[in-house]
C-alpha positions as CSV (number, residue, x, y, z in Angstrom):
1,M,0.0,0.0,0.0
2,K,1.4,3.4,-1.0
3,N,1.2,6.5,1.0
4,N,-1.1,9.1,-0.6
5,S,-0.8,12.2,1.6
6,A,-2.8,14.4,-0.8
7,A,-5.8,12.0,-0.7
8,M,-5.6,11.7,3.0
9,L,-5.5,15.5,3.4
10,A,-8.5,15.8,1.1
11,T,-10.4,13.2,3.0
12,V,-9.8,15.0,6.3
13,A,-10.8,18.3,4.8
14,L,-14.0,16.9,3.4
15,A,-14.9,15.4,6.8
16,G,-14.2,18.7,8.5
17,L,-16.3,20.5,5.9
18,V,-19.2,18.1,6.3
19,A,-19.0,18.5,10.1
20,L,-18.9,22.3,9.8
21,L,-21.9,22.3,7.5
22,L,-23.9,19.9,9.7
23,S,-23.4,22.1,12.8
24,F,-26.0,24.7,12.1
25,F,-25.2,28.2,13.5
26,D,-28.0,30.8,13.7
27,T,-26.9,34.3,14.4
28,G,-30.5,35.2,15.5
29,T,-30.4,32.8,18.4
30,C,-26.7,33.3,19.3
31,V,-26.0,34.5,22.8
32,V,-22.6,36.0,23.5
33,P,-21.8,37.3,27.0
34,D,-21.3,41.1,27.2
35,A,-17.7,40.8,28.3
36,E,-14.6,42.3,26.8
37,G,-12.6,39.9,24.6
38,F,-15.6,37.9,23.4
39,T,-16.4,37.9,19.7
40,T,-19.8,38.8,18.3
41,C,-22.2,36.4,16.6
42,A,-21.6,38.0,13.3
43,E,-17.8,37.5,13.7
44,I,-18.4,33.8,14.5
45,A,-20.6,33.4,11.5
46,N,-18.0,35.1,9.3
47,Q,-15.2,32.8,10.6
48,R,-17.3,29.8,9.9
49,V,-17.8,30.9,6.3
50,W,-14.1,31.4,5.9
51,A,-13.4,28.0,7.4
52,A,-15.8,26.4,5.0
53,W,-14.1,28.0,2.0
54,I,-10.7,27.1,3.2
55,L,-11.7,23.4,3.9
56,G,-13.4,23.3,0.5
57,A,-10.2,24.6,-1.2
58,V,-8.0,22.2,0.6
59,F,-10.3,19.3,-0.4
60,V,-10.3,20.3,-4.1
61,I,-6.5,20.9,-4.2
62,G,-5.8,17.6,-2.4
63,L,-8.1,15.7,-4.7
64,A,-6.6,17.3,-7.8
65,V,-3.0,16.5,-6.7
66,S,-4.0,13.0,-5.8
67,V,-5.7,12.3,-9.2
68,T,-2.8,14.0,-11.1
69,R,-0.2,11.9,-9.4
70,K,-2.2,8.8,-10.1
71,K,-2.5,9.5,-13.8
72,K,1.3,10.2,-14.1
73,R,2.2,6.7,-12.9
């Protein structure tokens, strides 16, 4: 069995993306304590969107590298 790090990275990124998308986050029902240093619900939602895009990009790049390497052999 050969080590395919790109495929492994793509699989982990896909699992993280699915978990992120399954965990519903509603900014309307979000409650954040009024303490200094806490982020707002809008910032949390924005961070989740960025995380989804990054995980999606890592998945696509990892899959593309894995398929490209397999075709070259």
